[in-house]
TORDOFI-166915 format. One record per residue (C-alpha): x, y, z. Coordinates in steps of 0.25 Angstrom, whole numbers, padded with zeros to 4 digits, always signed. Example, Ala and Ser with C-alpha at 12.3 -4.5 7.8 and 13.67 -1.06 7.14 Angstrom:
<atoms>
+0049-0018+0031;+0055-0004+0029;
</atoms>
This chain:
<atoms>
+0525+0284+0361;+0537+0286+0369;+0530+0287+0382;+0542+0286+0391;+0551+0295+0384;+0554+0309+0389;+0551+0320+0380;+0561+0330+0374;+0552+0341+0378;+0556+0338+0393;+0570+0342+0389;+0574+0357+0388;+0577+0363+0375;+0591+0367+0380;+0594+0352+0384;+0588+0347+0370;+0598+0355+0363;+0609+0349+0371;+0603+0335+0369;+0602+0338+0354;+0617+0341+0353;+0620+0328+0361;+0611+0320+0352;+0619+0325+0340;+0632+0321+0346;+0627+0308+0351;+0621+0304+0337;+0634+0299+0331;+0628+0296+0317;+0619+0308+0316;+0606+0300+0313;+0598+0306+0324;+0599+0294+0333;+0607+0290+0345;+0610+0275+0344;+0615+0266+0355;+0630+0268+0351;+0628+0283+0351;+0621+0282+0365;+0632+0274+0371;+0642+0284+0367;+0634+0297+0371;+0627+0292+0384;+0640+0287+0389;+0644+0301+0392;+0634+0302+0403;+0642+0292+0411;+0629+0285+0415;+0630+0270+0418;+0627+0261+0407;+0614+0255+0413;+0608+0269+0414;+0612+0272+0400;+0605+0260+0396;+0592+0265+0403;+0594+0278+0396;+0594+0272+0382;+0582+0263+0386;+0573+0274+0390;+0577+0284+0379;+0576+0273+0368;+0562+0269+0373;+0558+0264+0359;+0570+0256+0357;+0574+0263+0344;+0589+0260+0347;+0592+0275+0346;+0589+0288+0352;+0583+0300+0345;+0584+0314+0350;+0572+0313+0359;+0577+0300+0365;+0591+0306+0367;+0586+0317+0375;+0578+0306+0384;+0591+0299+0385;+0599+0311+0389;+0589+0315+0400;+0590+0300+0405;+0605+0302+0406;+0603+0315+0414;+0594+0308+0423;+0603+0296+0425;+0615+0306+0428;+0606+0312+0438;+0603+0299+0446;+0589+0296+0441;+0585+0282+0438;+0583+0280+0423;+0570+0274+0421;+0559+0275+0410;+0551+0285+0418;+0562+0294+0423;+0560+0304+0412;+0545+0304+0415;+0547+0307+0430;+0548+0320+0436;+0562+0323+0431;+0562+0337+0425;+0568+0334+0411;+0568+0348+0406;+0578+0352+0417;+0586+0339+0416;+0600+0343+0412;+0607+0335+0401;+0616+0324+0406;+0631+0325+0408;+0638+0319+0396;+0653+0317+0399;+0661+0323+0388;+0649+0327+0379;+0652+0342+0379;+0666+0340+0374;+0661+0331+0363;+0651+0341+0358;+0661+0352+0358;+0670+0344+0349;+0658+0341+0340;+0654+0356+0339;+0668+0359+0334;+0668+0348+0324;+0663+0351+0309;+0647+0352+0309;+0639+0343+0302;+0624+0344+0299;+0616+0339+0311;+0607+0327+0308;+0592+0326+0312;+0590+0319+0325;+0578+0309+0323;+0573+0318+0312;+0576+0331+0319;+0588+0336+0327;+0580+0346+0334;+0576+0345+0348;+0561+0346+0345;+0554+0335+0352;+0543+0326+0347;+0529+0332+0350;+0526+0319+0357;+0538+0321+0366;+0529+0327+0378;+0519+0316+0376;+0528+0304+0377;+0534+0308+0390;+0521+0311+0397;+0517+0297+0401;+0503+0302+0406;+0500+0309+0393;+0505+0296+0385;+0497+0287+0394;+0484+0296+0392;+0485+0296+0377;+0488+0281+0376;+0477+0278+0385;+0468+0287+0376;+0472+0279+0364;+0470+0266+0370;+0457+0270+0375;+0453+0276+0362;+0456+0263+0355;+0447+0255+0364;+0436+0265+0363;+0438+0265+0348;+0434+0250+0349;+0424+0250+0360;+0417+0263+0362;+0414+0276+0354;+0425+0287+0352;+0419+0296+0363;+0429+0293+0373;+0440+0295+0363;+0437+0309+0362;+0439+0312+0377;+0452+0305+0377;+0457+0313+0364;+0453+0326+0372;+0461+0321+0383;+0474+0320+0376;+0474+0329+0363;+0463+0339+0364;+0450+0342+0356;+0457+0339+0342;+0460+0325+0345;+0446+0323+0351;+0440+0328+0338;+0448+0317+0331;+0444+0307+0341;+0429+0311+0339;+0431+0308+0324;+0434+0294+0328;+0449+0291+0332;+0445+0277+0334;+0434+0271+0326;+0425+0259+0330;+0425+0254+0316;+0438+0257+0310;+0453+0254+0312;+0459+0267+0317;+0473+0272+0318;+0476+0283+0328;+0489+0290+0325;+0497+0303+0325;+0494+0313+0315;+0495+0328+0312;+0480+0331+0314;+0468+0324+0319;+0462+0316+0307;+0457+0302+0302;+0463+0296+0290;+0455+0285+0282;+0461+0272+0281;+0463+0272+0266;+0471+0285+0267;+0479+0280+0279;+0482+0267+0272;+0490+0273+0260;+0497+0284+0269;+0512+0282+0267;+0515+0287+0281;+0505+0277+0288;+0507+0262+0291;+0494+0258+0286;+0497+0255+0272;+0496+0240+0274;+0481+0242+0277;+0478+0244+0263;+0478+0229+0261;+0464+0228+0269;+0457+0237+0259;+0448+0249+0259;+0438+0241+0267;+0448+0242+0279;+0454+0255+0276;+0440+0262+0277;+0439+0256+0291;+0453+0262+0295;+0457+0276+0298;+0469+0283+0305;+0466+0294+0315;+0477+0304+0317;+0479+0314+0328;+0491+0322+0333;+0496+0316+0346;+0511+0314+0350;+0508+0299+0355;+0502+0295+0342;+0516+0298+0335;+0521+0286+0342;+0509+0276+0342;+0497+0273+0333;+0484+0267+0338;+0475+0258+0329;+0461+0255+0333;+0453+0243+0327;+0438+0243+0326;+0432+0233+0336;+0431+0219+0332;+0417+0213+0328;+0410+0203+0338;+0396+0196+0338;+0387+0198+0326;+0396+0209+0321;+0406+0199+0317;+0397+0194+0306;+0400+0208+0299;+0412+0206+0291;+0422+0218+0290;+0425+0223+0277;+0440+0221+0279;+0450+0211+0286;+0449+0216+0300;+0458+0205+0306;+0468+0208+0295;+0468+0223+0298;+0470+0221+0313;+0481+0211+0310;+0488+0221+0301;+0488+0232+0312;+0492+0221+0323;+0505+0218+0315;+0509+0233+0315;+0505+0238+0329;+0512+0237+0342;+0500+0234+0351;+0487+0228+0349;+0475+0230+0359;+0464+0220+0360;+0452+0226+0367;+0442+0219+0375;+0429+0223+0382;+0426+0215+0395;+0411+0213+0390;+0416+0208+0376;+0426+0198+0378;+0422+0189+0367;+0432+0189+0356;+0424+0189+0343;+0429+0182+0330;+0434+0194+0324;+0442+0198+0336;+0447+0184+0337;+0452+0185+0322;+0459+0199+0326;+0466+0193+0338;+0470+0181+0330;+0476+0190+0319;+0485+0196+0330;+0493+0183+0331;+0508+0187+0331;+0505+0200+0338;+0503+0195+0352;+0513+0204+0358;+0505+0216+0353;+0492+0212+0359;+0486+0219+0371;+0472+0215+0376;+0464+0226+0383;+0451+0223+0391;+0444+0236+0391;+0432+0241+0399;+0436+0232+0411;+0430+0242+0421;+0416+0238+0416;+0417+0225+0424;+0421+0222+0439;+0434+0215+0443;+0428+0201+0444;+0422+0202+0430;+0435+0208+0425;+0442+0196+0429;+0433+0187+0422;+0433+0196+0409;+0448+0195+0409;+0449+0180+0410;+0438+0179+0399;+0446+0188+0390;+0459+0181+0392;+0452+0168+0389;+0446+0174+0376;+0460+0179+0372;+0466+0166+0375;+0457+0159+0365;+0460+0169+0354;+0475+0171+0356;+0478+0157+0357;+0490+0159+0366;+0494+0155+0380;+0499+0168+0384;+0490+0178+0392;+0488+0191+0385;+0489+0204+0393;+0475+0210+0395;+0474+0225+0399;+0462+0228+0407;+0456+0242+0408;+0445+0252+0405;+0451+0260+0394;+0441+0272+0392;+0440+0286+0397;+0431+0282+0409;+0437+0279+0423;+0437+0265+0427;+0424+0259+0433;+0429+0257+0447;+0416+0253+0452;+0417+0240+0444;+0432+0238+0445;+0436+0245+0458;+0449+0251+0461;+0457+0239+0458;+0451+0238+0444;+0455+0253+0441;+0469+0251+0445;+0470+0238+0437;+0464+0246+0425;+0475+0257+0427;+0486+0247+0427;+0481+0240+0415;+0480+0253+0407;+0494+0257+0411;+0499+0244+0406;+0493+0245+0393;+0497+0260+0391;+0511+0255+0395;+0510+0245+0384;+0506+0255+0374;+0518+0264+0378;+0528+0253+0376;+0525+0252+0361;+0535+0261+0356;+0546+0255+0365;+0543+0242+0359;+0542+0247+0345;+0556+0243+0340;+0554+0229+0346;+0541+0228+0340;+0546+0231+0326;+0557+0221+0327;+0547+0211+0332;+0538+0213+0321;+0549+0213+0310;+0554+0200+0316;+0540+0194+0316;+0538+0198+0301;+0552+0192+0297;+0549+0179+0303;+0535+0179+0297;+0541+0182+0283;+0551+0170+0285;+0539+0161+0289;+0531+0166+0277;+0543+0163+0267;+0544+0149+0272;+0529+0146+0271;+0528+0152+0257;+0540+0144+0252;+0535+0132+0258;+0521+0133+0251;+0528+0136+0238;+0537+0123+0240;+0525+0114+0242;+0518+0118+0229;+0519+0108+0218;+0527+0112+0205;+0516+0109+0195;+0503+0103+0198;+0493+0105+0209;+0497+0118+0214;+0483+0123+0218;+0480+0111+0226;+0494+0111+0233;+0493+0126+0237;+0479+0123+0243;+0484+0111+0251;+0496+0120+0256;+0486+0131+0260;+0476+0121+0267;+0488+0114+0275;+0495+0127+0277;+0497+0124+0292;+0504+0112+0289;+0513+0119+0279;+0517+0129+0290;+0521+0117+0298;+0530+0112+0287;+0537+0126+0286;+0538+0127+0301;+0545+0113+0302;+0554+0115+0290;+0560+0129+0294;+0558+0127+0309;+0549+0139+0310;+0541+0143+0323;+0526+0140+0321;+0522+0153+0327;+0529+0161+0316;+0519+0155+0305;+0507+0164+0300;+0493+0161+0303;+0489+0148+0294;+0475+0153+0291;+0479+0167+0287;+0491+0162+0279;+0482+0151+0272;+0472+0162+0268;+0483+0171+0262;+0490+0159+0254;+0477+0156+0247;+0480+0168+0238;+0494+0164+0233;+0500+0154+0224;+0510+0146+0232;+0519+0142+0220;+0522+0157+0218;+0528+0159+0231;+0543+0162+0233;+0553+0151+0236;+0560+0152+0250;+0572+0160+0250;+0582+0155+0260;+0591+0168+0260;+0579+0177+0263;+0575+0168+0275;+0589+0168+0280;+0589+0183+0279;+0577+0184+0288;+0584+0174+0298;+0596+0183+0298;+0588+0195+0300;+0581+0189+0312;+0593+0183+0317;+0603+0194+0315;+0598+0207+0310;+0586+0209+0320;+0595+0206+0332;+0605+0216+0327;+0594+0226+0324;+0589+0224+0339;+0603+0228+0344;+0601+0242+0338;+0588+0244+0347;+0594+0239+0360;+0599+0248+0371;+0614+0252+0368;+0617+0249+0383;+0612+0235+0383;
</atoms>
């Protein structure tokens, strides 16, 4: 979802050939990537000041991969040309009125002589560039540059998510027709987002729905872990595929609405909270949706929100249908929502709430007035910007999740070894194990004090107690200090070294 990137399709074929030759030369190790060291040597021939070259890299490597592929290299060269022409290098310069097709390649001092020498050198087989050295652009290239089109599709997906929970799918059809034609509309009419199922919307060669049992064993899909929830859940899960460029970069997962009132007495046939927790651990953004007329947080919704502990940075709260009440009521509803969330989240920090009316109807100005309409538009833009920032933060998010799991594994090892050490050698093992389970919170405190660990890194006591009941403590492994030291070394040295490879080479 490289919304702010400029597409190769805005570069003429003649210039693409030139850039391809330059790319082959700049790629010193022929791996199809321009690393930071490669960029410093090659970009230096442009004679641009270092601060401008730093900005060139920052814009071209918007996803912070630490390298440039062929497409990103073209973006960088277009930025260099604009910088040499006196343009201010900003993130939006390539989406401005600059005619990129007529933009000449930048002047690279001494490059022609170096290329001439290389041509007379013995030829070697040309490597593939990012999978292909050809100048063919991704089919999503045009889509990613058109901010208007990207916003439109993101807006549709977000509204479709909300409609999948709160209303029938009729409005989804109209949105599908608006961005992808009758074929996609037919797919939506079959139920792109379901009222009773977990639904994954992602890119595919054609428009179809794949049942949960099939998708869970698909080797190319990331849903294998869902098999642990059994057939009862998989029968309530499906994957809807449709060909669309933006879906190559982002996947939407819609959950069925949580139960409230009398419906809470009806038990689901699967672990609803466990499933939502599984998805929460693997996603980049979590949207909690509220209706101004239904602000009460049911027991099931409370359990779901509690299961999101540790993913606070991913959570976004959305107050939908806010144009159904007037401005004075909206202030009261907003305050009531914050109060309700504060009781569930148990945190002093105030959570951001996006206010709007995410449907295909115009804002009800009779209730909200022109000020309310302007507010809704700004809130919608902020939320869409949040969605568009996901790919830019993907690298940081992966490292963040890896560090969290490493710290959790370390804590787990300390807890398990402590429980094993507290078990008697011969008699009374069953009673000792039950005593440890009953006093698990105290045992966590002992581990924390003994190894000087932060309390916030420890798992949920009730959940851990429930899991422990199925194990025999004296069969747990002993603590291996060398492995703990390896984790500490990784967190202290290897991860910082890894982060250096993703930084801007001009920092």
